[in-house]
C-alpha positions in Angstrom: -11.0 17.8 5.3 -12.8 14.3 5.0 -12.7 11.8 2.0 -15.4 9.5 1.1 -13.7 6.4 1.1 -15.4 3.1 2.1 -14.3 1.0 5.2 -12.9 -2.5 4.3 -13.2 -5.5 6.2 -11.6 -9.1 5.9 -11.4 -12.0 7.9 -8.8 -10.8 10.1 -8.6 -7.1 9.6 -10.4 -3.5 9.4 -9.0 -0.9 6.6 -10.3 2.3 8.0 -9.9 5.3 5.7 -6.7 7.1 6.6 -7.4 10.0 8.9 -5.1 13.1 10.3 -5.3 11.6 13.9 -3.5 8.4 12.5 -0.4 10.4 11.8 0.9 9.8 15.6 0.6 5.8 15.2 2.5 6.2 11.7 5.1 8.3 13.1 5.7 5.7 16.0 6.1 2.7 13.6 7.0 3.8 10.2 10.8 5.2 10.5 12.4 1.7 10.3 14.7 1.0 7.7 13.1 -2.4 7.2 9.8 -0.7 6.3 11.0 2.4 4.3 14.1 0.8 2.2 12.1 -0.8 -0.7 9.7 2.7 -0.8 9.7 5.3 -3.3 12.9 7.5 -3.3 10.3 10.4 -2.5 10.1 9.2 1.4 12.5 11.4 2.9 15.3 9.4 4.9 16.2 10.0 7.7 12.6 10.2 8.4 11.6 13.8 9.9 10.0 14.1 13.4 6.7 15.7 11.5 7.0 13.4 8.5 4.1 11.4 9.3 2.0 14.6 10.0 3.1 16.4 6.6 2.6 13.2 4.5 -1.0 12.7 5.9 -2.2 16.2 6.1 -0.3 17.2 2.9 -0.3 14.5 0.5 -2.8 11.6 1.1 -5.8 13.6 2.5 -5.8 15.9 -0.3 -5.3 13.1 -2.6 -8.2 11.3 -1.1 -10.6 14.5 -1.4 -9.5 15.0 -5.0 -10.3 11.4 -6.0 -6.7 10.4 -7.0 -5.8 8.0 -4.3 -7.5 5.9 -1.4 -5.6 5.1 1.6 -6.3 3.0 4.7 -4.9 2.2 7.9 -4.6 -1.6 8.5 -5.8 -2.8 12.0 -6.2 -6.2 13.6 -10.0 -6.7 14.2 -8.9 -7.7 17.8 -7.2 -4.5 18.2 -9.2 -2.0 16.3 -7.7 1.0 17.9 -4.0 0.2 17.0 -2.8 0.9 13.5 -0.5 -1.8 12.4 0.2 -0.4 8.7 -1.0 1.3 5.5 -2.4 0.4 2.2 -3.0 2.5 -0.7 -4.4 2.9 -4.0 -3.4 5.4 -6.6 -4.3 6.4 -9.9 -1.5 6.5 -12.2 0.4 4.5 -15.0 2.6 2.6 -13.4 2.1 2.6 -9.6 -1.4 1.9 -8.4 -0.8 0.2 -4.9 1.6 0.4 -2.2 1.6 -0.9 1.3 3.8 -1.1 4.5 3.2 -3.1 7.6 4.7 -3.2 11.1 7.7 -5.7 10.9 6.0 -7.2 14.5 3.3 -8.5 12.1 5.0 -9.5 9.1 5.1 -13.2 8.0 1.2 -13.7 9.1 -0.4 -13.2 5.7 -2.2 -9.6 6.7 -0.6 -7.9 3.8 -1.8 -10.6 1.3 -5.4 -10.3 3.1 -5.3 -6.4 3.1 -4.1 -6.3 -0.5 -6.6 -8.6 -1.7 -9.1 -6.3 0.0 -7.6 -3.4 -1.5 -7.4 -4.8 -5.2 -11.0 -6.0 -5.0 -11.9 -2.0 -4.3 -9.9 -1.1 -7.3 -11.5 -3.2 -10.1 -15.1 -3.6 -8.3 -15.8 -0.5 -6.8 -13.5 2.1 -8.8 -13.9 0.1 -11.9 -10.1 0.3 -12.8 -9.2 -2.0 -16.0 -5.7 -2.9 -14.9 -3.5 -2.6 -11.4 0.3 -1.9 -11.9 2.9 -2.1 -9.0 6.5 -1.7 -9.1 8.7 -3.9 -6.9 12.3 -4.1 -6.3 13.5 -7.4 -7.5 15.1 -7.9 -3.8 11.9 -7.4 -2.1 11.1 -10.9 -2.1 8.1 -10.8 0.2 6.3 -8.1 -1.7 7.0 -9.9 -5.0 5.4 -12.9 -3.4 2.4 -10.9 -3.0 2.0 -10.3 -6.6 3.0 -13.7 -7.5 0.5 -15.1 -5.2 -2.2 -13.2 -6.7 -1.6 -13.9 -10.1 0.1 -10.6 -11.3 2.7 -11.1 -14.1 5.9 -9.0 -14.8 5.7 -6.5 -17.7 8.8 -4.5 -17.5 12.5 -5.0 -15.7 14.8 -2.0 -15.4 16.1 0.3 -12.7 13.9 2.6 -10.0 15.1 4.9 -7.2 13.8 3.7 -3.8 15.0 4.9 -0.4 17.8 2.5 -0.3 19.0 4.0 -4.0 18.5 2.7 -7.5 17.6 -1.0 -7.6 16.7 -3.6 -10.2 12.9 -3.3 -10.4 10.0 -5.3 -11.9 6.9 -3.7 -12.9 3.8 -6.1 -12.1 0.3 -6.2 -13.7 -2.9 -7.8 -13.7 -5.9 -6.8 -15.6 -9.5 -6.9 -14.1 -10.4 -9.8 -15.8 -7.5 -11.9 -14.8 -8.2 -10.5 -11.4 -11.8 -12.0 -11.3 -10.7 -15.2 -12.9 -8.0 -16.1 -10.3 -8.6 -19.2 -8.0 -9.6 -17.9 -4.7 
């Protein structure tokens, strides 16, 4: 099963379309509380030994083939054979982009770089009119990505995460706002 998703490149990163073989590296990195606590409550916790394989094989790749989602592994250009995270775009009314990064790479601006590339793809290649992303209010780093890219809060309430039910904001930006923002 293969999907027709373009490889993306930024100054420091390669975003490669997710492949079944990526599951082993995902399984080695992903099951960390720092990573999963603010993710959708559908993520099983404790994370099972076959969690990454099941997700990539049964959820991510079929959604890519169906044209309902686009998933990329995040890799440093300096070490392109090593996965350090995943970024995804998904069709839907309220959750269009998600990402996670190995905590060893936090604080370097890599997710902002990957997020900008994926958001360009969302608007310029997929032709979507609006991007919406829910965030737990206490996830300051993720909220900073939204603030820094010109998104605005359109809703506040509660949402279920791996950590539990948390105060949440729904962030939004339109294609026109994205293209008009300072770069």
